[in-house]
C-alpha positions in Angstrom: -67.8 14.0 112.2 -64.6 13.1 110.5 -62.5 15.0 108.1 -59.5 14.1 106.1 -57.3 15.9 103.6 -54.4 15.1 101.4 -51.8 17.0 99.6 -50.4 14.5 97.1 -47.5 16.6 96.1 -46.2 16.5 99.6 -47.2 13.0 100.5 -49.4 14.3 103.3 -52.6 12.7 104.6 -54.4 14.0 107.7 -57.5 12.6 109.3 -59.3 14.1 112.3 -62.6 13.8 114.2 -64.4 17.1 115.0 -67.7 18.4 116.3 -69.9 19.7 113.4 -69.3 23.4 114.4 -65.5 22.7 114.5 -65.7 21.0 111.1 -67.3 24.1 109.5 -64.5 26.3 110.8 -61.8 23.9 109.7 -63.3 23.6 106.2 -63.4 27.4 105.9 -59.8 27.6 107.0 -58.6 24.9 104.5 -60.8 26.2 101.7 -60.7 22.8 99.8 -61.1 22.5 96.1 -63.5 19.5 96.6 -65.7 18.3 99.4 -67.0 14.7 99.4 -70.0 14.1 101.6 -72.6 11.3 102.1 -75.7 11.8 100.0 -77.9 11.9 103.0 -76.0 14.9 104.3 -75.6 16.7 100.9 -78.9 18.7 101.1 -79.2 19.2 104.9 -79.6 22.7 106.1 -76.5 22.4 108.5 -74.3 21.6 105.5 -75.7 24.3 103.3 -74.4 27.1 105.5 -70.9 25.6 105.2 -71.2 25.2 101.4 -72.4 28.8 101.0 -69.2 29.9 102.9 -67.0 27.9 100.4 -67.9 29.3 97.0 -64.9 27.9 95.2 -65.4 24.4 96.6 -67.0 21.6 94.5 -69.4 19.6 96.7 -70.1 16.0 95.6 -72.5 13.6 97.3 -71.3 9.9 97.5 -73.1 6.8 98.5 -73.3 6.4 102.3 -71.3 3.1 102.4 -68.3 5.0 101.0 -68.0 6.7 104.5 -68.6 3.5 106.5 -65.5 2.7 108.5 -66.1 -1.1 108.4 -66.7 -1.1 104.6 -63.3 0.4 104.0 -61.5 -1.4 106.7 -62.3 -4.9 105.4 -60.6 -4.5 102.0 -57.6 -2.7 103.6 -57.1 -5.6 106.0 -57.3 -8.2 103.3 -54.7 -6.3 101.2 -52.1 -6.3 104.1 -49.8 -9.2 104.8 -50.7 -11.0 108.0 -48.1 -10.9 110.7 -47.9 -13.1 113.8 -46.2 -12.0 117.1 
């Protein structure tokens, strides 16, 4: 499972990969204002326990492709200038 967080005012962006149990602990530690999750995961029992532990966090489901690494990687690659060694 992957998590990422940003603090725009500080120019900070952090991405990590965690086991589901570790992700729950990390989210409780961070206490985010908003949590974006794939729609297929939104109503799963495993996530519900985490959501219940974050009463001030808005949880929003997004289409699954939004979380697809390849779907995001292609547009990013096409926006970057190509360099040759």
